[in-house]
C-alpha positions in Angstrom: 210.3 34.0 55.8 212.6 31.2 57.0 213.7 31.4 60.6 216.4 29.6 62.6 216.6 28.9 66.3 219.8 28.6 68.4 219.6 26.9 71.8 221.9 26.3 74.7 221.8 25.7 78.4 221.6 28.8 80.5 225.0 29.6 81.9 225.4 30.1 85.7 228.4 32.4 86.2 230.1 31.9 89.5 230.0 35.7 90.3 226.1 35.6 90.0 225.5 32.6 92.3 223.7 33.2 95.5 224.2 31.2 98.8 221.5 28.7 97.6 223.5 28.0 94.4 221.2 29.8 91.9 221.7 33.0 90.0 219.3 35.9 90.3 218.2 35.4 86.7 217.2 31.8 87.4 215.2 32.8 90.4 213.5 35.5 88.3 212.7 33.0 85.5 211.2 30.6 88.1 209.0 33.3 89.6 207.9 34.8 86.2 207.2 31.4 84.7 204.5 30.8 87.3 202.7 34.0 86.3 203.3 33.2 82.6 201.9 29.7 83.1 198.6 31.0 84.6 198.2 33.6 81.8 198.9 30.9 79.2 196.3 28.5 80.6 193.6 31.2 80.6 194.5 32.2 77.1 194.4 28.6 75.9 191.0 28.1 77.5 189.7 31.3 75.8 191.0 30.2 72.4 189.4 26.7 72.8 186.0 28.4 73.5 184.8 28.5 69.9 181.6 30.3 70.9 183.5 33.5 71.6 185.3 35.3 68.9 188.9 36.0 69.8 190.0 39.7 69.8 193.7 39.9 70.2 193.8 43.6 71.3 191.2 43.4 74.0 192.6 40.1 75.3 196.1 41.6 75.4 194.7 44.4 77.6 192.9 41.8 79.8 196.1 39.9 80.3 198.1 43.0 81.2 195.6 44.1 83.8 195.0 40.7 85.3 198.6 39.5 85.7 200.5 42.7 85.9 202.7 42.3 82.8 203.5 44.7 80.0 202.2 44.6 76.4 205.2 42.8 74.9 205.1 40.0 77.5 201.3 39.7 76.9 202.0 39.3 73.2 204.3 36.4 74.1 201.5 34.7 76.1 199.1 35.0 73.1 201.7 33.9 70.6 202.7 30.8 72.6 199.1 29.9 73.4 198.0 30.2 69.7 200.9 28.0 68.7 200.0 25.3 71.2 196.4 25.3 70.2 197.1 25.1 66.5 199.7 22.4 67.1 197.3 20.3 69.1 194.6 20.7 66.5 196.9 19.6 63.7 198.2 16.7 65.8 194.6 15.5 66.4 193.7 15.8 62.7 196.9 13.8 61.8 196.1 11.2 64.4 192.5 10.7 63.3 193.8 10.2 59.7 196.3 7.6 61.0 193.5 5.8 62.9 191.3 5.8 59.8 194.1 4.3 57.7 194.7 1.6 60.3 191.0 0.8 60.4 190.8 0.6 56.6 193.9 -1.7 56.5 192.5 -4.0 59.3 189.1 -4.2 57.6 190.7 -5.2 54.3 192.8 -7.9 56.0 189.7 -9.2 57.8 187.7 -9.4 54.6 190.5 -11.3 52.7 191.1 -13.7 55.7 187.4 -14.5 56.1 187.0 -15.2 52.3 190.1 -17.4 52.3 188.7 -19.5 55.2 185.3 -19.6 53.6 186.6 -20.9 50.3 188.7 -23.5 52.0 185.7 -24.7 54.0 183.7 -24.9 50.8 186.4 -26.9 49.1 186.6 -29.5 51.8 182.8 -29.7 51.9 182.8 -31.3 48.5 182.2 -35.0 48.3 185.2 -35.9 46.1 187.6 -33.0 47.0 190.6 -35.4 46.8 190.1 -35.7 43.1 189.6 -31.9 42.5 191.7 -30.4 39.7 191.7 -26.9 41.1 193.1 -27.5 44.6 192.5 -25.7 47.8 193.5 -22.1 48.3 194.3 -22.7 52.0 195.0 -26.4 52.6 194.4 -27.7 56.1 197.6 -28.5 58.0 198.4 -29.3 61.6 201.4 -28.6 63.8 202.9 -31.8 65.3 204.0 -30.1 68.5 201.0 -28.0 69.4 198.5 -30.3 67.5 196.7 -27.2 66.3 195.7 -26.5 62.7 196.4 -23.5 60.6 192.7 -23.0 60.4 192.6 -22.6 64.2 195.4 -20.0 64.1 193.6 -18.1 61.3 190.3 -18.1 63.2 192.1 -16.9 66.3 193.7 -14.1 64.3 190.3 -13.1 62.8 188.8 -13.0 66.3 191.6 -10.7 67.6 191.3 -8.5 64.4 187.6 -8.0 65.1 188.4 -6.8 68.6 191.1 -4.5 67.2 188.6 -3.1 64.7 186.0 -2.5 67.4 188.6 -0.7 69.5 189.6 1.5 66.7 186.0 2.3 65.8 185.2 3.3 69.4 188.4 5.4 69.6 187.6 7.3 66.4 184.0 7.9 67.5 185.2 9.3 70.9 188.0 11.5 69.5 185.7 13.1 66.9 183.4 14.6 69.6 185.9 14.9 72.5 187.1 18.4 73.4 190.6 19.4 72.3 193.3 19.1 75.1 196.4 21.3 75.0 199.5 20.7 77.2 201.0 23.8 78.8 204.4 23.6 80.4 204.8 25.1 83.9 208.3 26.4 83.4 208.3 28.3 80.1 208.6 31.9 78.9 208.1 33.3 75.4 209.0 36.9 74.5 208.2 38.0 70.9 210.7 40.4 69.3 210.4 43.1 66.6 212.9 44.4 64.0 211.9 48.0 64.9 213.1 47.7 68.5 216.6 48.1 69.9 218.5 44.8 70.0 215.5 43.2 68.2 213.4 42.9 71.4 212.1 45.5 73.8 211.8 43.1 76.8 215.0 41.0 76.3 217.9 43.0 75.0 221.1 41.0 74.3 224.3 42.8 73.3 226.2 39.6 72.3 227.1 38.6 75.8 224.8 40.1 78.5 221.0 39.8 78.5 218.9 42.5 80.0 215.4 41.4 80.9 212.6 43.9 81.7 210.9 42.7 84.9 207.0 42.8 84.8 205.2 45.1 87.2 204.0 42.2 89.4 207.6 41.3 90.3 209.3 44.7 90.4 209.1 44.9 94.2 211.2 41.7 94.4 213.6 41.9 91.5 213.7 45.6 90.6 213.1 47.0 87.1 215.7 45.0 85.2 217.4 41.6 85.7 220.7 41.1 83.9 222.9 38.0 83.3 226.0 37.1 81.3 224.6 34.3 79.0 227.4 34.5 76.5 227.1 34.1 72.8 225.7 31.4 70.4 228.9 30.4 68.6 228.5 28.0 65.6 230.8 26.8 62.9 228.4 28.6 60.5 226.9 31.4 62.6 224.0 33.1 60.8 222.8 35.1 63.8 222.6 38.8 62.7 223.4 41.7 65.0 220.3 43.5 63.9 216.7 42.3 63.2 214.0 40.8 65.3 214.9 38.3 68.0 212.3 36.2 69.7 213.4 34.6 73.0 212.2 31.3 74.5 213.2 30.2 78.0 212.1 26.7 79.1 213.1 24.1 81.8 214.7 20.9 80.6 216.7 18.2 82.4 216.6 20.2 85.7 218.1 23.3 84.1 217.0 26.4 82.2 217.5 26.5 78.4 217.7 29.7 76.4 216.7 29.8 72.8 216.7 32.7 70.3 214.7 32.7 67.1 215.8 35.0 64.2 215.8 35.6 60.5 219.2 34.2 59.4 221.8 36.1 57.4 222.0 35.1 53.7 224.7 32.8 52.7 226.7 32.7 49.5 225.1 30.3 47.0 227.5 27.5 46.2 225.4 25.4 43.9 224.7 26.4 40.3 221.4 26.0 38.4 220.1 22.5 37.7 220.8 22.8 34.0 224.5 22.6 34.7 224.2 19.2 36.5 223.2 17.8 39.9 223.7 15.0 42.4 220.8 12.5 42.7 220.5 10.5 45.9 218.5 7.3 46.6 218.0 6.6 50.3 217.7 3.1 51.5 217.7 1.6 55.0 221.3 0.4 54.8 222.9 2.8 52.3 222.7 6.1 50.3 223.5 5.8 46.7 224.5 9.0 44.9 225.3 9.9 41.3 226.6 13.1 39.7 225.1 13.9 36.3 226.6 16.7 34.1 224.7 19.2 32.1 224.2 16.8 29.2 222.6 14.1 31.5 225.6 11.8 31.5 227.1 10.0 34.5 230.3 11.5 35.7 230.8 10.2 39.2 229.0 7.9 41.7 229.3 6.3 45.1 227.6 4.8 48.1 227.5 5.8 51.7 226.9 2.9 54.1 224.4 3.2 57.0 223.9 1.0 60.0 220.4 0.1 61.1 219.1 -0.4 64.7 221.1 2.4 66.3 219.8 4.5 69.3 218.4 7.9 68.4 221.5 9.9 69.3 223.9 7.6 67.3 221.4 7.5 64.5 221.3 11.3 64.2 225.2 11.4 64.4 225.4 8.8 61.6 222.9 10.8 59.4 224.7 14.0 60.0 228.0 12.4 59.0 226.4 11.1 55.7 224.9 14.5 55.0 228.2 16.2 55.5 229.8 13.9 52.9 227.0 14.8 50.4 227.6 18.5 51.2 231.3 18.1 50.4 230.4 16.4 47.1 227.9 19.1 46.2 230.5 21.8 47.0 233.2 20.1 44.9 230.9 19.8 41.9 229.1 23.2 42.6 225.7 21.6 42.0 222.4 21.1 43.8 221.1 17.8 45.3 218.0 16.1 44.1 216.1 13.6 46.3 212.9 11.7 46.4 209.6 13.0 47.8 208.1 10.0 49.6 205.3 9.6 52.1 205.2 6.5 54.3 202.1 7.4 56.3 199.9 4.9 54.4 202.5 2.1 54.6 203.1 2.7 58.3 199.4 2.4 59.0 199.5 -1.2 57.6 202.4 -2.4 59.7 200.1 -4.5 61.9 199.0 -6.6 58.8 202.6 -6.9 57.5 205.4 -9.2 58.5 207.7 -8.5 61.5 210.7 -8.1 59.3 209.0 -5.5 57.0 207.6 -3.6 60.0 211.0 -3.5 61.7 212.7 -2.3 58.5 210.2 0.5 57.9 210.2 1.6 61.5 214.0 1.9 61.7 214.1 3.8 58.4 214.5 7.5 59.4 213.5 9.0 56.1 211.8 12.1 57.4 214.6 12.8 59.9 217.2 12.4 57.1 215.5 15.0 54.9 214.9 17.3 57.8 218.6 17.4 58.7 219.6 17.4 55.0 217.6 20.6 54.3 218.9 22.3 57.4 222.6 21.5 56.7 222.5 22.3 53.0 220.7 25.6 53.5 223.5 26.7 55.9 226.1 25.9 53.2 224.4 27.6 50.2 223.5 24.3 48.5 220.0 23.9 46.9 217.9 20.9 47.6 215.1 19.7 45.3 212.7 16.8 45.6 211.0 14.9 42.8 208.3 12.2 42.5 210.1 8.8 42.7 207.7 7.0 40.4 209.4 4.1 38.6 212.9 5.4 39.3 214.2 2.1 40.6 212.8 0.3 37.6 214.2 2.9 35.2 217.6 2.6 36.8 217.7 -1.2 36.7 216.5 -1.4 33.1 218.5 1.5 31.5 221.7 2.0 33.6 222.5 -1.0 35.9 223.8 -3.2 33.1 225.4 -0.4 31.0 227.6 1.0 33.9 227.7 -2.1 36.1 226.0 -0.3 39.0 224.0 -1.4 42.0 220.3 -0.7 42.1 220.5 2.3 44.5 223.1 4.1 42.3 221.1 3.3 39.2 218.0 4.8 40.8 220.0 7.9 41.8 220.9 8.4 38.1 217.2 8.3 37.3 216.3 10.7 40.1 219.1 13.2 39.0 217.9 13.1 35.4 214.3 13.7 36.5 215.5 16.7 38.5 217.0 18.1 35.3 213.7 17.4 33.4 215.3 14.6 31.4 213.1 12.2 29.6 213.3 8.4 30.4 211.5 6.7 27.5 211.4 3.0 26.9 213.4 1.5 24.0 211.5 1.8 20.7 211.0 -2.0 20.2 209.6 -2.3 23.7 207.2 0.6 23.2 206.1 -0.9 19.8 205.4 -4.3 21.2 203.5 -3.0 24.3 201.4 -0.8 22.1 202.3 2.4 24.1 200.2 5.5 23.2 202.8 8.2 22.4 200.4 10.9 23.4 200.2 9.8 27.0 202.7 10.5 29.7 205.9 8.5 29.7 205.0 7.0 33.1 202.1 5.3 31.4 204.6 3.3 29.3 206.6 2.4 32.4 203.4 1.3 34.1 202.8 -1.1 31.2 206.4 -2.3 31.3 206.2 -2.8 35.1 203.1 -5.0 34.6 205.1 -7.0 32.1 207.9 -7.5 34.6 205.4 -8.8 37.1 204.5 -11.7 34.8 207.9 -12.2 33.2 209.4 -15.6 34.2 213.0 -14.5 33.4 213.1 -11.7 36.0 212.4 -13.0 39.5 215.0 -10.9 41.5 217.0 -7.8 41.0 220.1 -9.6 39.9 218.2 -11.0 36.9 218.1 -7.5 35.4 221.8 -7.6 34.7 221.4 -10.7 32.5 219.0 -9.1 30.0 220.8 -7.3 27.2 217.7 -6.7 25.0 214.2 -6.5 26.3 212.6 -6.5 22.9 212.5 -10.3 22.3 211.1 -10.9 25.9 208.3 -8.4 25.4 207.5 -9.7 21.9 207.3 -13.3 23.2 205.0 -12.1 26.1 202.7 -10.2 23.8 202.5 -13.1 21.3 201.6 -15.5 24.1 
């Protein structure tokens, strides 16, 4: 079930401050976090020991007896430790996959570079290479300033690439056999709640303003049986924190102050968006803009627009810009009472090849906050009762340019948004009949097979060299016919 987490800095009411400038609750959290830290380290080490089968019940009893805490607090230690171990394991698996992709990309570049240099050397080794009809694939050239040839720079790049590949190989070999390392914070508490308990948690009971914390046995002599503090509420513009139900509390130290977080099952919201069959908004995310298009139930364009984005902003300003753009999309979805359909993209493979790409491409892809955008989009839309769907973006840009850009006079991103919205509504995007006939498309295969053939034709078509050329083609039939005949 979906859960939400509300966080805020722990308040320090003036009435609770001691002569040292701290509240009793802060002093208790500092003292208890030391005990919690030691228990968490022992639990993590026990979980990492694969030779011993983990028994949660017996380990809970061991933690209680060793550190003088109750059962609920021991459950929090086990839950936090399990989460950290699982997270570290998944992070290592993902990192190993990234290293393997980088190694594959580097090896592919090295193979192509060595072959290019070898062919060039063979060409110049011929006796009458000046009169060759084929020409050289990598002509020898020299820089007038440095007096170094392009062959020299390529050899130097090959040398560095071999060193890089060796380093990656050694790193992969080491990480595959190295023991898993898990980071445990020194100032952290995690208390698991339950819906069967009063206020959703037996240890931390919050009545909407005051928090009553059950002190563990090891600290009762110093702090008493309970520690209370007025932490206030978690007000939000769209507050989905229920008064009943399980509440899991997380206290951690950040920027020299304690932060309190509560995790809960949110209250249901009124569904604003209707079913996809009544229409939807398609969005096409680009580094500098977001193109959107509203499609009605018959698959026709009714409204469209573009939201500008600025690249190269700091993380805080970038998030603020993304939130502002998402709020505009949420207002549009509310006005049209429809869901939003986006692309399902994965840039893991492309980002592993950044070292072999140009600087401009690497900078553009690194600054593109695609995953962050969809993370915030899903969070904001779910709070407003708007559904979000993702679809495979295969050939959507090509479909938009060929079928909608010239008809409606649209830019490429809005045209792609139309194709994405129609795909979300299970609309078909077939090629024109003359084009399908000339290309010899098999009607029994998937429609993407036809677009694949058409995409291959675009690659060898001399008329289309840039995106603006799509607007000058009113009929693709004669172009395809001429290409097939040739």
